C-alpha positions as CSV (number, residue, x, y, z in Angstrom):
1,M,155.7,103.5,81.9
2,E,158.7,101.4,80.8
3,D,159.6,101.3,77.0
4,T,158.6,97.6,76.9
5,D,155.2,98.4,78.4
6,R,154.7,101.2,75.9
7,R,155.5,98.9,72.9
8,T,153.2,96.2,74.3
9,A,150.3,98.7,74.8
10,L,150.9,100.2,71.3
11,G,150.9,96.8,69.7
12,A,147.6,95.9,71.5
13,M,146.0,99.1,70.3
14,L,147.1,98.4,66.7
15,A,145.9,94.9,66.9
16,L,142.5,96.1,68.2
17,G,142.3,98.6,65.3
18,A,143.1,96.0,62.7
19,A,140.5,93.6,64.2
20,A,137.9,96.4,64.2
21,T,138.5,97.1,60.5
22,M,138.3,93.4,59.6
23,A,135.1,93.0,61.6
24,G,133.4,95.9,59.9
25,G,134.5,99.0,61.8
26,A,135.1,100.4,65.3
27,E,131.7,99.6,66.7
28,A,132.5,95.9,66.6
29,A,135.6,96.4,68.6
30,A,134.2,99.0,71.0
31,P,130.6,98.4,71.9
32,K,128.7,101.2,73.6
33,P,129.1,101.3,77.4
34,K,126.1,100.3,79.5
35,G,123.9,103.3,80.3
36,G,123.8,104.7,76.8
37,S,125.7,107.6,75.3
38,M,127.8,110.1,77.2
39,A,125.0,112.7,76.9
40,A,122.5,110.2,78.3
41,Q,124.8,109.4,81.3
42,V,125.3,113.1,82.0
43,D,121.6,113.7,81.8
44,A,120.9,110.9,84.2
45,L,123.5,112.3,86.7
46,M,122.0,115.8,86.5
47,S,118.5,114.3,86.9
48,R,119.6,112.5,90.1
49,V,120.9,115.8,91.5
50,Q,117.7,117.6,90.6
51,I,115.5,114.8,92.1
52,E,117.6,114.9,95.4
53,E,116.9,118.6,95.5
54,V,113.2,117.9,95.4
55,L,113.5,115.4,98.3
56,M,115.5,117.9,100.3
57,A,113.0,120.7,99.5
58,Y,110.2,118.5,100.8
59,A,112.0,118.1,104.1
60,R,112.7,121.8,104.3
61,G,109.1,122.7,103.5
62,N,107.9,120.6,106.4
63,D,110.4,122.0,108.9
64,R,110.0,125.7,107.8
65,L,106.2,125.3,107.4
66,D,106.5,126.5,103.9
67,E,103.3,125.5,102.1
68,A,104.4,126.8,98.7
69,L,107.6,124.9,98.8
70,L,105.8,121.7,99.8
71,R,103.3,122.0,97.0
72,S,106.1,122.7,94.5
73,C,107.4,119.1,95.0
74,F,104.4,117.5,93.4
75,W,102.6,117.6,90.0
76,P,99.0,118.8,90.4
77,E,97.6,115.3,89.7
78,S,100.1,113.5,92.0
79,T,98.7,110.8,94.2
80,H,99.8,110.0,97.8
81,K,99.5,107.1,100.2
82,H,101.0,107.4,103.7
83,G,99.6,105.9,106.8
84,K,95.8,106.3,106.8
85,F,95.9,108.9,104.0
86,D,95.2,107.7,100.5
87,G,94.4,110.5,97.9
88,K,95.9,113.4,96.1
89,S,99.3,114.8,97.1
90,S,97.8,118.3,97.2
91,D,95.3,117.2,99.8
92,F,98.1,115.4,101.7
93,V,99.9,118.7,102.0
94,G,96.9,120.3,103.7
95,F,96.6,117.2,105.9
96,A,100.3,117.5,106.9
97,L,100.1,121.2,107.5
98,K,97.4,120.7,110.2
99,I,99.8,118.4,112.0
100,L,102.8,120.6,111.6
101,T,101.1,123.7,112.8
102,S,100.1,121.9,116.0
103,V,103.7,121.1,117.0
104,K,106.3,123.5,118.1
105,Y,109.3,122.3,116.1
106,T,110.2,119.6,113.5
107,A,113.4,118.3,111.9
108,H,113.2,115.9,108.9
109,H,116.3,114.1,107.8
110,I,116.7,112.4,104.4
111,S,119.2,109.7,103.8
112,N,120.0,106.5,101.8
113,V,118.8,108.1,98.6
114,S,118.6,105.7,95.6
115,I,117.4,107.0,92.2
116,T,116.8,105.1,88.9
117,V,116.3,107.4,85.8
118,D,114.7,106.3,82.6
119,G,114.3,109.2,80.2
120,D,111.7,111.5,81.7
121,R,110.7,109.0,84.3
122,A,112.5,108.1,87.5
123,F,111.9,106.0,90.7
124,S,113.5,106.9,94.0
125,E,113.7,105.4,97.5
126,C,114.9,107.3,100.5
127,Y,114.8,107.0,104.2
128,Y,113.5,109.7,106.6
129,F,114.0,110.4,110.2
130,A,111.8,113.0,111.9
131,H,111.8,114.7,115.3
132,H,108.7,116.5,116.5
133,R,108.6,118.7,119.6
134,R,105.0,118.8,120.9
135,D,102.7,119.1,123.9
136,R,102.4,115.9,125.9
137,K,99.3,114.1,124.9
138,E,98.7,113.2,128.6
139,G,99.0,116.9,129.5
140,G,101.7,118.7,131.6
141,G,104.7,119.7,129.7
142,E,106.2,118.8,126.3
143,E,107.7,115.7,124.7
144,D,110.0,114.7,121.8
145,A,108.6,112.2,119.3
146,F,110.7,110.4,116.7
147,F,109.7,108.7,113.5
148,E,111.5,106.5,111.0
149,G,110.4,105.3,107.6
150,R,110.9,105.5,103.8
151,Y,109.5,107.4,100.8
152,L,109.0,105.5,97.5
153,D,108.5,108.1,94.7
154,D,107.6,108.0,91.1
155,F,109.0,111.1,89.4
156,E,108.2,112.7,86.0
157,R,110.1,115.4,84.2
158,R,108.1,118.1,82.3
159,D,109.6,121.1,80.6
160,G,112.9,120.3,82.3
161,A,111.4,120.1,85.9
162,W,111.4,116.9,88.0
163,K,108.4,116.5,90.4
164,I,106.7,113.6,92.2
165,I,103.8,112.1,90.4
166,H,103.1,109.4,93.1
167,R,104.4,108.9,96.6
168,R,104.2,105.9,98.9
169,G,105.2,106.7,102.4
170,L,106.1,103.9,104.8
171,S,106.2,104.3,108.6
172,D,108.6,101.8,110.1
173,Y,109.4,102.7,113.7
174,S,108.1,105.1,116.3
175,P,109.5,104.7,119.8
176,P,107.6,106.0,122.8
177,A,107.8,109.8,123.0
178,V,110.3,111.2,125.5
179,P,109.3,113.8,128.1
180,A,111.2,117.1,127.5
181,A,113.4,118.5,130.2
182,T,112.9,122.1,129.0
183,A,110.0,123.8,127.2
184,F,110.5,125.0,123.6
185,A,109.8,128.5,124.7
186,D,113.0,128.3,126.8
187,W,115.2,127.6,123.8
188,P,117.7,130.5,123.3
189,A,116.0,133.2,121.2
190,G,117.9,134.0,118.0
191,Q,119.9,130.7,118.1
192,H,117.5,128.1,116.8
193,S,115.5,127.5,113.5
194,L,112.3,129.3,112.8
195,R,109.5,128.9,110.3
196,Y,108.7,130.7,107.1
197,P,109.3,133.5,106.5
198,D,111.2,134.3,109.7
199,D,114.0,131.7,109.4
200,D,117.4,133.1,108.4
201,Y,117.4,130.8,105.4
202,Y,115.0,133.0,103.5
203,A,116.8,136.3,104.1
204,M,120.2,134.8,103.4
205,M,119.0,133.1,100.2
206,A,117.4,136.3,99.0
207,K,120.7,138.2,99.6
208,F,122.7,135.5,97.8
209,R,120.4,135.7,94.7
210,R,120.8,139.5,94.6
211,R,124.6,139.4,94.2
């Protein structure tokens, strides 16, 4: 910075200080930034990270067929509305597991995550894209089905843990299923994802935690 610029900046700072004193202190010259105190902003950022982890855990729970992980995303009294289902989230998990166990493979992708935090409450929106490998409904071989939609979630934080208290699932687009060229059983053994507890995720995570 040039000397002239330094003197100009210093003069501006002194002028602001004098104005603050004349107005009754620093608060008049430097109002609090939007979003609250620094501690509140840090808490909101950490909350968003923790809420995103819940959303990712839900996707992992579906794909790994991990019932305990799925249930851990919701508070016991959480409610759920998705498609024809309208009831408790705990019952939706049972409903979803019946579908998941009937298909050979799933992959759920979460994106476009938007989270608004207000103390111990939060609201989030995210998009999902799902792939199911299943037997053809008409018989004779397998097919790949794809689904798109959004999750709208109310979250609550209790004892430091964020979980969903209400979920609204929206199903936006499902193109016609595509006949599969090869059967799931022909996928190379040892090279693709498995389900709980056989998937490598569980063994590698356990090893990581022991270190």
